[in-house]
C-alpha positions, 0 to 999 in steps of 0.5 A: 394543102395550105396553097390549095386553100389561100387559093380558094379563099382568094377565087371566093373573095375574087367572086364576091367583089366582082358580084357586089361591083357588078350589082353596084353598077347601075343597070336599065332595062326598057319594058314596053306593052300591056300598062296593066302590067306596068300599073299592077306589077312593073311599077310595084318590082321597080324599087325592089329591083333598083335596091337588090340589083340597082336594075332600073326599070324603064317602063312605057306603055304608051303604045301597044303590044304589038309595038313593043315587041316589034321594039323588042324584035328590033332591040329597042327594047328589052322586055315587052308586056303582052295581055294575052297570047304571044301571036305565032308571028312574033314567036317565029321572029324570035320572041320568047315568050314566059308565062308569069300568071294570069289577069282577072278581068272585073266586072264592076258598078259604082259603089252606090248601086245595091247589086251585089252580083249577077249571073252570066246571062244577066251580063250577057243581057247588059252587054248585048243591050237587052238589059238596059235598066238596073231595075231588071237585075234587082237594082233601082229604077235608072238606065244602064250605062255600059262601058268596055275595053277597047274594042282590038284589046284581047280583053274585049274578044275574051268577054265577047266569047265568054260572056255573049257567047261570040255574040255581038255587043249592044250599040249603045256600049261605050269602049275605052281606049285604056283599060284605066278609062273604064275603071275611072268612068264607073268611079264617076257615074253611078249607074254605070256597069263595065269590065277591065282587069281587076288592078284598075278597079283597085285603084279607084274608090267608088269602084266594086267588083261583082260576083259572076255566077257567084265566083268572086274576081280574086287573085286567090280564085283561078275558078272565076271565068273572066281571065287572061294569060299574061305573058313578058317577052324577050328576043331570044331567051332571057340572059343577063339583067333581064333574066335577072329580072324574070326570074325574080318576077317567077320567084316566091317574092316575086310572085306574091307581087304579082299575085296582089292584083293577078292570078299567080303562074302555078294556079294558071298552069293548073287551071289551063291543064284542067 
């Protein structure tokens, strides 16, 4: 009996030492893809992952999600962030998609603009180029300057489908290659309006979000109509430190970080099921 106890103690001690040794060894993971998730999530997670697990995240969002997917398929990156569904082609090539929440595409104006909210019909008129002056929607007499996300982005297509009802944007809208630029321009241009992920609007002191049909863009409001799913893609099912990273992201602590700028995964799943 005493021998068995000693063996159990020795095994427990060995496991504890092994775990501490594993976490003492610095590991690096490479993230590519969505700049929205880099700014709103990865940059916030990185210090925690370093402290708790000694995992360093090398995050690069300078390329497209498509480039990130290819790098993961080729084994040159560990995880890709996708704002929108991962393509069937990528899944056929071995990418496993893990839903982590949903992005909020916020409509925003400059803080100097007195307009408090807009209906979907008013937004449709503005972005289709039929409403061109703020006085037409309760604002001052000034020409509306319209910024959009890039024409090839999932956010652009979602806005086009939900707000424009698959119609066309106006000729004078100004698309920005990087979503952050939409928020930056709204921050600088008094008569601007635009849409981009909430995470970017939150960074700009002179940008103010608008309610759409009375619905505020908020991580606690899954009824807000302009959202898109957020996925992390890996080559095959997550293993090792990639699994540690994703398990943390789906944990209560990780989801608390998600919900600072995005809708959490459970509310996303509930909304999709309705």
